[in-house]
C-alpha positions as semicolon CSV with decimal commas, in nm:
position;residue;x (nm);y (nm);z (nm)
1;M;3,105;1,069;-3,581
2;N;2,715;1,022;-3,611
3;Y;2,466;0,950;-3,329
4;I;2,178;0,726;-3,383
5;F;2,020;0,941;-3,037
6;E;2,156;1,224;-2,790
7;E;2,002;1,335;-2,479
8;N;2,158;1,603;-2,216
9;Q;1,992;1,644;-1,953
10;K;2,045;1,879;-1,618
11;F;1,914;1,887;-1,224
12;T;1,562;1,994;-1,306
13;Q;1,391;1,935;-0,933
14;W;1,225;2,251;-0,811
15;W;1,296;2,122;-0,494
16;L;1,640;2,095;-0,557
17;W;1,643;2,416;-0,654
18;V;1,428;2,620;-0,382
19;I;1,698;2,486;-0,164
20;L;2,033;2,586;-0,360
21;L;1,861;2,939;-0,426
22;S;1,850;3,003;-0,096
23;F;2,220;2,912;0,025
24;P;2,280;3,281;-0,116
25;I;1,974;3,432;0,074
26;M;2,095;3,248;0,410
27;A;2,472;3,348;0,343
28;F;2,360;3,712;0,514
29;G;2,125;3,591;0,765
30;P;2,363;3,474;1,088
31;F;2,579;3,800;1,141
32;D;2,548;4,136;1,232
33;E;2,402;4,412;0,997
34;N;2,761;4,529;0,979
35;E;2,931;4,249;0,912
36;V;2,928;3,992;0,657
37;N;3,162;3,736;0,602
38;I;3,239;3,721;0,278
39;E;3,376;3,299;0,238
40;Y;2,975;3,190;0,324
41;V;2,846;3,423;0,006
42;L;3,088;3,280;-0,202
43;I;2,974;2,936;-0,110
44;G;2,610;3,034;-0,105
45;L;2,654;3,179;-0,494
46;A;2,895;2,867;-0,578
47;L;2,710;2,569;-0,498
48;P;2,396;2,654;-0,743
49;L;2,658;2,751;-1,018
50;L;2,816;2,413;-0,963
51;F;2,475;2,222;-1,054
52;Y;2,355;2,452;-1,312
53;L;2,700;2,306;-1,452
54;F;2,639;1,969;-1,398
55;E;2,504;1,788;-1,694
56;L;2,472;1,418;-1,782
57;R;2,500;1,367;-2,145
58;I;2,416;1,049;-2,319
59;K;2,516;0,938;-2,755
60;V;2,421;0,689;-2,875
61;S;2,672;0,576;-3,206
62;N;2,753;0,237;-3,416
63;D;3,044;0,193;-3,227
64;G;2,867;0,171;-2,902
65;L;2,714;0,418;-2,570
66;H;2,905;0,682;-2,483
67;Y;2,874;0,879;-2,173
68;Q;2,989;1,197;-1,969
69;F;2,845;1,318;-1,653
70;F;3,037;1,696;-1,645
71;P;3,198;1,830;-1,480
72;F;3,272;1,486;-1,310
73;H;3,393;1,320;-1,648
74;F;3,522;1,568;-1,838
75;K;3,573;1,306;-2,155
76;S;3,319;1,042;-2,309
77;Y;3,341;0,693;-2,190
78;T;3,175;0,442;-2,417
79;I;3,063;0,099;-2,355
80;K;3,094;-0,075;-2,689
81;H;2,796;-0,282;-2,823
82;E;2,982;-0,609;-2,794
83;E;3,022;-0,577;-2,412
84;I;2,675;-0,513;-2,321
85;E;2,466;-0,809;-2,305
86;K;2,093;-0,645;-2,320
87;A;1,950;-0,313;-2,240
88;K;1,613;-0,251;-2,079
89;A;1,381;0,074;-2,050
90;M;1,260;0,035;-1,694
91;E;1,114;0,239;-1,419
92;Y;1,314;0,270;-1,123
93;S;1,304;0,377;-0,781
94;P;1,646;0,579;-0,744
95;L;1,626;0,721;-0,383
96;K;1,514;0,300;-0,276
97;E;1,795;0,129;-0,529
98;Y;2,038;0,406;-0,544
99;G;2,039;0,663;-0,275
100;G;1,970;0,908;-0,464
101;W;2,074;1,132;-0,807
102;G;2,407;1,184;-0,967
103;I;2,695;0,898;-1,021
104;K;2,537;0,626;-0,727
105;Y;2,684;0,304;-0,626
106;G;2,388;0,104;-0,544
107;F;2,317;-0,265;-0,467
108;K;2,131;-0,297;-0,756
109;G;2,491;-0,109;-0,956
110;K;2,634;0,194;-1,038
111;A;2,383;0,446;-1,158
112;Y;2,415;0,749;-1,337
113;N;2,073;1,011;-1,338
114;V;2,000;1,366;-1,269
115;S;1,588;1,359;-1,245
116;G;1,330;1,112;-1,244
117;N;1,241;0,759;-1,227
118;K;1,278;0,637;-1,619
119;G;1,600;0,484;-1,740
120;V;1,749;0,201;-1,895
121;K;1,955;-0,038;-1,719
122;I;2,185;-0,204;-1,925
123;F;2,343;-0,545;-1,834
124;L;2,719;-0,616;-1,894
125;R;2,847;-0,948;-1,997
126;N;3,082;-0,921;-1,744
127;G;2,801;-0,961;-1,520
128;T;2,750;-0,575;-1,374
129;N;2,510;-0,298;-1,475
130;I;2,473;0,075;-1,499
131;M;2,158;0,206;-1,524
132;F;2,167;0,542;-1,741
133;G;1,897;0,744;-1,613
134;S;1,706;0,916;-1,931
135;Q;1,358;1,143;-2,013
136;K;1,372;0,953;-2,322
137;H;1,420;0,564;-2,169
138;K;1,250;0,433;-2,482
139;E;1,368;0,510;-2,754
140;L;1,757;0,525;-2,569
141;A;1,673;0,121;-2,582
142;K;1,509;0,139;-2,889
143;A;1,864;0,312;-3,023
144;L;2,126;0,092;-2,855
145;K;1,860;-0,249;-2,991
146;N;1,915;-0,108;-3,357
147;A;2,244;0,017;-3,320
148;K;2,353;-0,331;-3,187
149;Q;2,220;-0,519;-3,508
150;Q;2,383;-0,348;-3,701
């Protein structure tokens, strides 16, 4: 399949990585010098690894908008162009409007985002909307518009 637009995003917030990378260090803290709780060490290593694997993948083709939030989605989902009423590139507040980053359900609809405050809001013909966070939000909106016109 030929894609008009492709973007893969990961969690890149420096403050998040400071917190996540402190877990393996803290796993050794609360114990006596002679004992180490292996469960805490494994959890301390697994959390940063899990966040490293998280990836939001967005693609636009002549069929529609394809998205996948790995590892929550093992396959890509498609929103066909016929289902989209309009797409709008915009700035938004992930915390205020959706409660943060990740896969979120808020009063303003559903959101898929991993960093930043820019994205494309997809208004569907069924009355719902979905915000897709994007570092290339203007290019994504333009690609959707161009693909829909073909």
